[in-house]
C-alpha positions in Angstrom: 37.9 24.2 44.7 40.3 25.1 41.7 43.9 26.5 41.8 42.9 30.2 40.6 39.7 30.4 42.6 41.6 29.1 45.6 44.5 31.6 45.2 42.4 34.4 44.4 40.6 34.1 47.3 43.4 33.7 49.6 45.2 36.6 48.1 41.9 38.5 48.4 42.0 37.7 52.1 45.0 38.6 52.8 44.8 41.8 51.2 41.4 42.9 51.2 40.5 41.3 54.5 42.3 43.7 56.9 43.1 46.9 55.2 41.3 49.7 53.2 41.5 50.2 49.8 44.3 52.9 49.4 46.3 50.8 51.5 45.5 47.9 49.3 47.0 50.2 46.2 50.2 51.0 48.3 50.8 47.3 49.2 50.4 45.9 46.0 52.8 47.3 43.5 54.1 46.3 40.3 56.7 43.8 40.7 58.7 42.2 38.0 61.1 39.2 39.0 63.0 36.6 37.2 63.3 33.3 38.2 66.2 30.8 36.7 65.7 27.1 36.9 68.2 24.5 37.2 66.2 22.0 34.8 65.5 22.1 31.6 62.0 22.5 30.0 62.0 18.7 28.9 61.6 17.6 32.6 58.1 19.0 32.7 57.4 17.7 36.2 60.5 19.1 37.8 61.2 22.4 35.5 57.2 22.9 35.8 57.3 23.5 39.5 58.6 27.2 38.8 55.9 27.7 36.3 53.2 26.7 38.6 54.4 29.2 41.6 55.3 31.8 38.8 51.5 31.5 37.5 50.1 31.1 41.1 51.6 34.6 42.2 50.3 36.3 39.1 46.8 35.3 39.8 46.6 35.9 43.3 47.7 39.6 42.7 45.8 40.0 39.6 48.8 40.0 37.3 50.6 42.8 39.3 53.5 40.5 40.4 54.9 38.8 37.6 57.7 36.0 37.9 59.4 35.5 34.8 61.1 31.7 34.7 63.7 31.2 32.8 65.4 27.4 31.9 68.9 26.2 33.3 71.4 27.5 30.4 69.0 30.7 29.7 70.6 32.9 32.2 73.2 31.1 33.8 74.3 27.3 34.2 72.1 24.4 36.2 74.6 24.8 38.9 74.8 28.4 39.2 71.3 29.2 39.9 71.8 29.8 44.0 75.0 32.0 42.7 72.5 34.2 40.3 70.6 34.9 43.2 73.1 35.6 45.7 74.9 38.1 43.4 71.6 39.8 42.1 71.6 38.5 38.8 68.3 37.2 39.3 65.7 37.4 42.2 64.5 33.8 42.5 65.9 30.4 41.5 64.2 26.9 41.5 67.1 24.5 42.1 67.9 21.3 44.3 69.9 22.6 47.6 72.3 19.8 47.6 74.0 20.7 44.1 76.0 23.4 46.7 77.3 20.8 49.0 80.9 22.3 47.8 79.9 25.7 49.4 79.0 23.8 52.8 77.7 20.0 53.3 74.6 21.0 55.3 72.9 22.5 51.8 72.3 18.5 51.6 69.6 18.3 54.1 67.3 21.0 51.7 67.2 18.1 49.2 68.1 15.0 50.8 70.8 12.6 52.4 71.7 9.1 52.5 69.0 7.4 54.6 67.2 10.4 55.6 63.6 11.7 55.5 61.2 10.1 53.0 58.7 12.8 51.3 56.1 13.3 53.8 58.6 13.0 56.8 60.7 15.3 55.4 58.1 18.3 54.4 57.1 17.6 58.2 60.5 18.2 59.7 60.5 21.0 57.3 57.6 22.6 58.1 56.5 21.6 61.4 60.1 20.9 63.0 63.1 23.1 63.1 63.9 21.9 59.4 63.5 25.0 57.4 64.9 27.5 60.4 68.3 25.4 60.4 68.3 25.4 56.6 67.3 29.3 56.2 70.2 29.7 59.1 72.4 28.0 56.2 70.6 30.2 53.2 71.0 33.4 55.2 74.9 33.1 54.9 74.7 32.9 51.4 72.1 36.1 50.9 69.2 33.5 50.3 65.9 32.5 51.8 64.6 29.3 50.9 61.1 27.9 50.5 60.4 24.2 49.9 59.1 24.0 46.3 58.8 20.4 45.1 59.9 16.6 45.9 60.1 14.1 43.3 59.7 11.5 46.2 61.6 8.7 46.6 63.9 7.9 43.3 65.5 5.0 42.0 69.0 3.7 42.8 70.2 3.8 38.9 70.7 2.4 36.1 73.8 -0.5 35.7 75.3 -2.2 33.0 75.7 -5.2 34.9 74.2 -6.9 37.9 75.5 -6.1 41.3 75.1 -8.5 43.9 77.3 -8.0 46.6 79.3 -4.6 47.6 82.8 -6.3 46.3 80.5 -5.8 42.7 80.9 -1.9 43.3 84.4 -2.0 43.3 85.8 0.4 40.4 82.5 1.1 39.4 82.6 4.0 37.2 79.1 5.8 38.3 77.2 9.2 37.5 76.9 10.2 41.3 77.6 13.3 43.0 77.1 15.0 46.4 77.0 12.9 50.0 75.5 10.2 47.9 78.6 10.0 45.9 80.9 10.2 48.8 78.8 7.1 50.3 79.4 4.8 47.4 83.1 5.9 47.3 83.6 4.5 50.4 82.4 0.9 49.2 84.6 1.2 46.2 82.4 3.1 43.6 83.9 5.7 41.5 81.5 9.0 41.7 81.4 10.7 38.3 79.8 14.4 37.7 78.4 14.2 34.4 75.6 16.6 32.9 72.4 15.0 32.0 72.9 15.3 28.1 75.7 13.5 28.4 74.9 10.3 30.5 73.1 8.2 27.6 76.4 8.4 25.4 78.9 7.7 28.1 76.9 4.6 29.0 76.8 3.3 25.7 80.2 3.8 25.4 81.5 2.4 28.4 83.0 5.0 29.9 80.1 4.8 32.3 78.9 2.0 34.4 75.9 3.0 36.2 74.2 6.4 36.4 71.4 7.3 38.8 69.2 10.0 37.8 65.6 10.1 39.3 62.4 8.2 38.9 60.5 6.1 36.1 58.7 9.4 34.8 61.9 11.6 34.4 64.1 8.2 33.6 61.8 6.7 30.4 62.6 10.3 28.7 66.3 9.3 28.5 66.1 5.9 27.4 68.6 4.2 29.6 67.1 0.7 29.3 68.8 0.5 26.0 72.6 0.6 27.4 71.9 0.0 31.3 69.0 -2.7 31.6 69.7 -3.3 35.2 67.5 -1.0 37.3 68.3 -1.0 41.0 65.9 0.2 43.7 65.8 1.9 46.2 68.2 5.1 45.7 68.6 5.1 49.4 70.9 8.7 49.0 67.7 10.2 48.0 64.5 8.9 49.9 62.5 12.0 48.9 64.5 14.6 47.2 63.5 18.2 47.8 63.6 21.4 45.6 63.8 24.6 46.8 62.9 28.1 45.7 66.0 30.7 46.8 64.8 34.1 46.9 67.6 36.8 47.1 67.3 37.8 51.0 67.3 41.5 50.5 64.2 41.5 47.8 62.6 39.1 49.9 62.9 41.4 52.8 61.6 44.2 50.2 58.5 42.6 49.7 55.4 43.8 51.3 54.2 41.2 54.1 50.9 40.5 51.9 52.7 39.6 48.9 55.6 37.4 50.9 52.3 35.6 52.2 51.1 35.1 48.7 54.7 33.7 47.8 54.6 31.3 50.4 51.1 30.0 49.7 52.4 29.5 46.1 55.5 28.1 47.1 53.2 25.5 49.0 51.0 25.1 46.1 53.9 23.9 43.9 55.7 21.8 46.4 52.5 19.9 46.8 51.7 19.4 42.9 55.0 18.3 42.2 54.8 15.1 44.6 51.0 14.5 43.4 52.4 14.2 39.8 55.1 12.5 40.4 52.9 9.9 42.2 50.6 9.8 39.5 53.1 9.5 36.6 55.6 7.4 37.9 53.8 4.0 38.1 52.6 4.0 34.5 56.2 4.7 33.6 57.7 2.1 35.5 55.4 -0.6 33.7 56.1 1.2 30.2 60.1 0.8 31.3 59.8 -2.8 32.0 57.5 -3.7 28.9 60.8 -1.8 27.0 63.3 -4.1 28.8 64.3 -2.8 32.2 65.3 -5.3 34.7 64.2 -4.5 38.0 66.3 -5.6 40.5 66.9 -4.6 44.4 70.2 -3.7 46.1 71.0 -6.4 48.7 70.9 -6.3 52.0 74.6 -6.5 52.5 74.8 -3.4 50.1 72.2 -1.4 52.2 73.9 -2.1 55.3 77.5 -1.5 54.2 76.2 1.8 52.7 74.1 2.9 56.1 77.4 2.2 58.3 79.4 4.2 55.8 76.7 7.4 55.6 77.0 7.3 59.9 81.1 7.4 59.3 81.2 10.2 56.9 78.5 12.1 58.6 80.0 12.0 62.2 83.3 13.2 60.3 81.6 16.1 58.9 79.5 16.9 62.3 82.9 17.0 64.0 84.0 20.2 61.8 80.9 22.0 61.1 78.7 23.2 63.9 75.7 23.8 61.5 75.9 20.5 59.9 76.2 18.7 63.0 72.9 20.3 64.4 70.9 19.7 61.3 72.0 16.2 61.5 70.8 15.9 64.9 67.7 17.5 64.3 67.0 15.0 61.3 68.2 11.9 63.1 65.6 12.9 66.1 62.7 13.4 63.8 63.6 10.4 61.8 63.6 8.2 64.7 60.2 8.9 66.3 58.7 9.3 62.5 59.8 5.7 61.9 58.3 4.8 65.4 55.0 5.7 64.1 55.8 4.3 60.5 56.4 1.2 62.4 53.2 0.9 64.0 50.5 2.2 61.6 51.7 3.7 58.4 54.1 0.6 57.3 52.1 -2.1 58.6 49.0 -0.8 56.1 51.3 -0.3 53.4 52.8 -3.5 53.7 49.2 -5.6 53.6 48.2 -3.9 50.8 51.4 -4.6 48.9 51.1 -8.3 50.0 47.4 -7.9 49.2 48.2 -6.9 45.8 50.7 -9.2 44.8 48.2 -12.0 45.8 46.0 -10.7 43.2 
């Protein structure tokens, strides 16, 4: 079933299936919202998630509920999207919660934390455990209500000007990385740098940066990093499944008719799945293209991963000791992760591992 047909059917069912026509008119007002994205239009997959939601909401309401999407910088800068929702400048934004760890480190769990959940596990924790309940407890403190709205899937470990073989090779390395991932690498000697996307290439080219993480092959290819930092490392252990969220002004959300709330939830879920599927479909070809263009794939060594895991546990325990909501969210995620990887070990991983080995044998 096509998206338009599905959403119109869903919207009609939500509205018409239970109420008479006069009530439909009353519960389907004309609403105009604005949504600011934290992403430029050039990143069509991740920016496009907001457009997918806006189009789905419009189609499901026969155009009565319109959400106008603005790129980063058109209303507010990228990292001020949540502030714009909180103060009522816009009704919604589409952003990565971990951009706001300066407000509270618990925001990181809304996107990804080092050695956290993979993409499927994260969505399961959000929607079928207490992930979103805990996160919306946090978001509510900032006047917002959140819905998962996309995932880049597991990210790469970034671009390096030289090979990184040991933990010692990380010491003094100037790397574009922020958030809790930056804090973890800082424990290993990295000097984290917060640099806007458009400034990364010239910084790598001039040597003022030694390395930079961005996303995955599809988005990375557009930026041409392989020309100035050819070593492409994996995995990005700080983003095993990076989630994007829709933040909605809490007062505006509560004002919406219940059927409109249901339509927005369905549209967000559709946008969430759509983004994941696009990255899964587009990353393989982009990776081949990057390697053909000079990118040299390298895995992080076991020693680096072990040292980073140890540093992550230390940092999280320190934060949990002074932040109760972080502690409760971290403990919830850890319990869920433990059970999920039991299942993965039994079935998911063994199947994938066999298929990967079979592929390498041709």
